[in-house]
Phi, psi and omega in degrees: 000139185276161174303318179303314183295324181297314178300317183297318182295315183296320174297326180289316183297318179294320179301319184293319178297319178297315182297313177302317181298320178298315179302316187288319184280003175290333181220359180196161165215148193235159175209150185262141177213163174247120188222148171291153180246137176247100178289138182246135180267105169077022188217079178291136181250140184250150169309147178071006184263122178247129180199160178245150179202162181264139176244127189236330190283145189296314182294331176288316174306316182291324173296325173292317176301319177300319185289323183299318186291322190282274183219021177061022177248135187216151177257124177259125185219139183276141174285140170306318181238112179293342184280343180295122176270315178261104185276133167255169182291338178290342183280356186254139171296158183271342184249127177221209179221136176279129185227155180255132178278117185262331182202143178234132174229127183279140180238161177305158175065029176064016174282161180224139174249128188233142172250128185232160173233123175292134183256299181207169174281161178202153176241138175287123176267315172196161184271121181280319174200158181235001182217127013276348180211164180284136174220131197227151165273120179245159170247114185263138185241132170248122183292139176237155183257146174282116183276008185290147187294330189286323180290317178299324178291319181298314184296320181301314181299318182290324178294320180291328177296319182294317182300316172303310179299325173304317180300312177299314181296329181291319179295326188275334180241106186290342179281349182277112183290150180288335184291324180298313177303311182295324181292329182276329188288330184280354184272144182235345178280121190302318183294312176297319179297313184296321187287322183288320175296319173301327188277330191268326181283137185284066174285164166292153180300322176293324176290322175297323175296319183290326179290329181292321187280359174273103190280328185291113185296321182293320183283335173293323176297317179300314180294328176298318176300317181291318178294320178294318177300317176298311186296321177302311181298320175294316178296324182293321174294321178295325178291326173297316180301308186297318181296322172296314182298315183296316182304313178299315183295315178302322184289322178292321180293326175292314179303310181303313182301315180289328178295314181298317180294322177296323174298319179291322176297310183299324181292323180292319183280350178088007177275159176272154178289157186305318182293316179303312184295322174302314180302314179301316178295322180292324176296320182291325178295318180295320179293320181295329177277001178051053180283156180300162184290328177295328178294311185298315182298315174303309177304315180298321178297321186286322180291329175292327175294322180292322182295331184279352181265157177285151185298333182283355185291123182300333180292332182297318181292324180292320181289322177301316180296320181296313180290328173293327173302307186302325179292322188280337181286129189280073182302312187248357186271125184217154174265155179279115181292137176272111180259025175282105186298311183303319181291319180294323177292318179297318183290317181298317178293329181298323190268332189222137177263137180084218182048048184296320184300309177306311186292325176298319180295325183288320179297322179295323182297317181293319180299310181292322180290335179290319186285313184279332176087340174211111184222134179288143181299137178283154176245108187255134177246109179278120180238123179186176174293164180295145173085011182267357177102018181298310184293310188291333182296332183300309184295333180282328171298319180298319176291325178287333178269352184066040178245147177291163186232135169221143177248137171241117184270120182257000184294126180084354183290126182226017181237121182304327179296339180295335182261318188265345180088173177255147181292155191288339182295348184263148180289135180076015180292152180202164181295163178283184191285338179289309176298325184288322176298323177294318173303321179291321182288331176064030174199157182268004174230052184272178171261119181255123174261118174266091187282139177060057179293335181278354183263008177283156175222187181217156179215193181296343178285345182136181183239114181290337176302314176301322179292334178280349182299317181286324185295323188259017177251117179302335186271350186240326193285007174289345182226047181298130182242117171273140185301321187284311180292313177067019179230141178288137177238133182280108177261007183294337182271354181272138180266113177263126173238132177246155181230152181202149174268340180208145177273355188288330184264002179268134177306136187297318181297327175293318181293329180295336180271000187245152180259108186275126177236113180285132178246113182277171178291158178278148173282168179295327179288326178292314177302319178299317179289323177300316181296309186292320185264344183229307183291317186293310175308320185288314181292328172304309184297316177298324183269006177074023179255171178246158180301325181292344184280337186214147176221126173263136173267157178300321181293331176294311177300318177300320177297319176298320180293315187268327188254352182230351176220137165233093186210166175276327182267210183222024180291305184300321178298320181293320178297316179298318179294329174295323180291322178295315179291334174296318179291320170306315182302316184297317181295318182292317185290327180283352176080011174300315181219161173256345179212134183241137170255129179258118179230171181300329177291321181258009185295330184288340182281349174260326185242010188060210185290156173287136187277321184242132174253157177276061180239009178290328179277136183301137176290332184225158174282130190230161176273132176084004180239122174232150178264121175251178180235140186227155173246131168236173183285355178259001186132197172267161181210167177245144178243133176257109188254125183244139177236135181238131181239129183222155173305135179182213186240017178096011179292144175240126179244126174239117189234166179108029176059053181274137172281175182303309181304315175296322179293320176298320180297319175304317177299317178298319178297322181293321180297322179292321177299320176299323179293332179237031179299311186295331180290332174254024174059050177246140178301124186286352181254022179302326183289346177260323188267356183227149171264132183245127182238119178251132183222136174245116187303174187060059184300336179287346182263123178294148183217142180202169181112162185264356191284356177266010183296320181287329177290326175295320178296318177294318175299317179292317175298322182296316183292323183279333180265349185075008179270145179280151178267125180302135186289336184259017180246135177235161183211161171206143180155152177272143181255146168254175181288343176264004178085011177283154184253118186258157190288166181224176175250170174070034184298318180300309179300322181292324178294317183290334173294314184297319183295324182298329182265001178092016176294135183255338184228133182231124180263124176230168181285149183294337175285347172272002184298331182287346184271002183289337179301332186285346184271138183304140191297323181294337179272320174304329179292333188262356183239141176265111183267125176256126184265115191245124174266331182214178187288337181297314184292326181287324177292319181302321187267336188264327183267141174285150181283000000 
């Protein structure tokens, strides 16, 4: 490189340095020093700031002593975390303040109180030493002002803005002294003004440190405006909150003061305090209700606690509700039971037709109670299909016995607390349904109906069935304890009646505590009497008609029963009668007629087309089709079982939504058929050379159970032998591999279903002969019952020659 080239490079470098130095000196100039460092906890110090603070840490005291000996100049820098006791260099911010020590005062226990004055900003370049105190090389900055007119105007505008904001801040912050405001308002130099405002306004430590680290005065003023605006908004929200809180406190104090005055006035007048008066009234009510001593003692204890509380105490309302419940429970109130058997029989017959077993059991209870004088109430469970009067009979029994009546619906209940109640410790707690029913009944010997006891379930909250074990156990329920009441109540005088559609879903221990009475479906004759004597008069009244406005013929009612309803009960029958009467009401109101006769001929004009036709019974005797009988929870039904045999490889197909038990019955029927093939002239290799398809129509309806066994065997033998099955024969019974016919259940419902479609002969197992007594006599006389011990008897009466 030539000398000239070197000179050119030196000149360029010098020019760059001059330009950079000019940029820097526009707002600052710097110098380097080595000073002892005093770490501060949560207290950033600004230039122009004078304050005193105590120094306790050993290394800080040594740094202070060193600075006093040297030139009384020290570097103050804030810690990042004020809680750190043993400070490392990483724990310190890099920007702090060079300060002059003005006064040092020794305190007891080697503590020091120091008065300092901030001089200028500085940045840590590196740490010279850390023991026994911090000593750093720093770069000190002295702010200079841009003397241009534009900058002066801009700074002046920002200073005025900040002064106006300080006035607002002073109004919002009562802790901000007026002396501080006056001292800052008189300052005109931007750097000093910005630092004093930053030091005196209650900013967060991070915000103060950010202001300290801002060397540019203009940017510092801009940042100060933003932070002041934020602080003013926060103080405004705080002031609104404080005003609301103070208003509430003043209101409560006023209420307390007035309440105390009221107590004094009432005391002077001899009146009782409101809380005491309420407690006294509740106690008098308990005494007038003649509650047991243990109840009165418990109530007095709770009331004494309530009186000592302030009226606004939430616990007082809990105690008040509890004692009110104790007042409402009929501890000693009972109704005089009517033990007149003739009167009870008359009332039961007035309200319900049939239900002989239920009526007989109630009359037996009255007779024994009348003779013994003291008998625990029975717990009766009425089981039967929907619509047969299980629920309604309970209110009739209560009326016959002169007992108050309460109904508890248990359908869908899955929480044990529904029965036993919730403990008082829970918000919104209340007694269970048993105690609530007693309050509703207003006597301690009512009739309580537990409806749909088979529809309960359980979850993580408990099992309501288990809670009912104590309620329905005559040996335990004399001291039933509700979780809310926490006092024993005698339920032995309560007559419990439960209802269910099926016993399958009732827990065995619970079922063991109940006396089960099965209620079968009604016959057509019973439905006719119920419609004439109960349903039609009831619906005539509900629809605003008179007896003279409408007349039903017996044939019309029978047509509704057979062609528009297929049920064990009478609910659908009542709905259809209501539909007819609505049409009659329309005719009467329109003035077309004053009286309407409903007969079998014109029934379709009221109810449109018939829903059910009497075509379920086969019109002709056919091969491979036999009529079976089934039981459902809604009553009896008929099944048409079809068998188709075709050439094949021995495949067996079972269709019609059959359950596992029914499929097993079909396989048993096939095995039996193989064993007696020669007897009925059937090819002994039929199971190899033919495909067999057994189908039960209405495939969408699930079917199961063993009672269709003999029906499937009859249809199969008919299909293989070519002999027809008689069209007016129906059958039910389980089949064994040896051809024996085993007993079944639900015979009455099945017989009623067969009778409805016109079946003349019914084949039943011999062991079910004893159940024929349950079938109404008028139906027994019209049907030929064949008692079968084995399949030979079944086939003899079922197949045509």
